C-alpha positions, -999 to 999 in steps of 0.1 A, spaced: 186 -455 352 194 -482 327 170 -506 312 187 -540 313 173 -569 294 169 -600 316 150 -633 314 115 -634 328 115 -655 359 82 -670 349 85 -679 312 122 -672 304 116 -647 276 135 -615 275 121 -585 293 134 -551 302 141 -544 339 111 -530 357 86 -539 330 59 -564 326 67 -595 305 49 -591 271 44 -629 268 32 -641 302 23 -608 320 47 -614 349 57 -582 367 83 -582 395 72 -548 407 35 -552 413 21 -526 437 5 -535 469 -33 -529 470 -39 -494 482 -57 -491 516 -79 -461 518 -108 -448 540 -133 -471 522 -115 -505 527 -93 -499 557 -117 -516 580 -124 -544 557 -86 -550 554 -83 -549 592 -109 -576 598 -98 -596 568 -132 -597 551 -146 -589 517 -174 -563 513 -201 -590 512 -187 -610 541 -186 -578 561 -222 -569 550 -234 -604 561 -218 -601 596 -231 -565 600 -265 -574 587 -269 -603 611 -259 -581 640 -283 -554 629 -312 -579 628 -303 -594 661 -302 -560 677 -336 -552 662 -351 -584 676 -335 -578 710 -348 -542 710 -384 -553 703 -382 -582 729 -368 -558 756 -395 -532 749 -422 -559 753 -404 -571 785 -403 -535 798 -440 -531 795 -449 -567 805 -422 -578 830 -437 -613 832 -429 -619 795 -393 -632 793 -373 -623 762 -368 -653 740 -334 -671 740 -308 -650 722 -325 -616 728 -319 -614 765 -291 -591 777 -266 -618 786 -269 -637 753 -267 -605 733 -236 -594 752 -219 -627 745 -228 -625 708 -215 -589 705 -182 -600 720 -178 -626 692 -184 -601 663 -161 -574 675 -136 -564 648 -106 -573 669 -120 -608 675 -128 -614 638 -94 -601 627 -77 -625 652 -99 -654 639 -87 -648 603 -50 -649 614 -53 -683 631 
């Protein structure tokens, strides 16, 4: 394997093949970010950790509110669950936050 000296595509200074330019930091052979167990799902849905935490947190709170509303409705059938906590609204909301749907939205 020979180390040829070639001009940096970014700044034009001499750099050895397969090395980072000492002047501008350009590197032709940057590695792709590694996908592992911890960030595979985040990569799939195209979200950062905090974006994902926000979506999951909202879903969690909505499920909690729906659970309480449905428990009250079970004991007192004449009390209708408030809008957004009834079964139909909750089902529609869950369809919009599925990972496949969120990943598809990021691509478009």
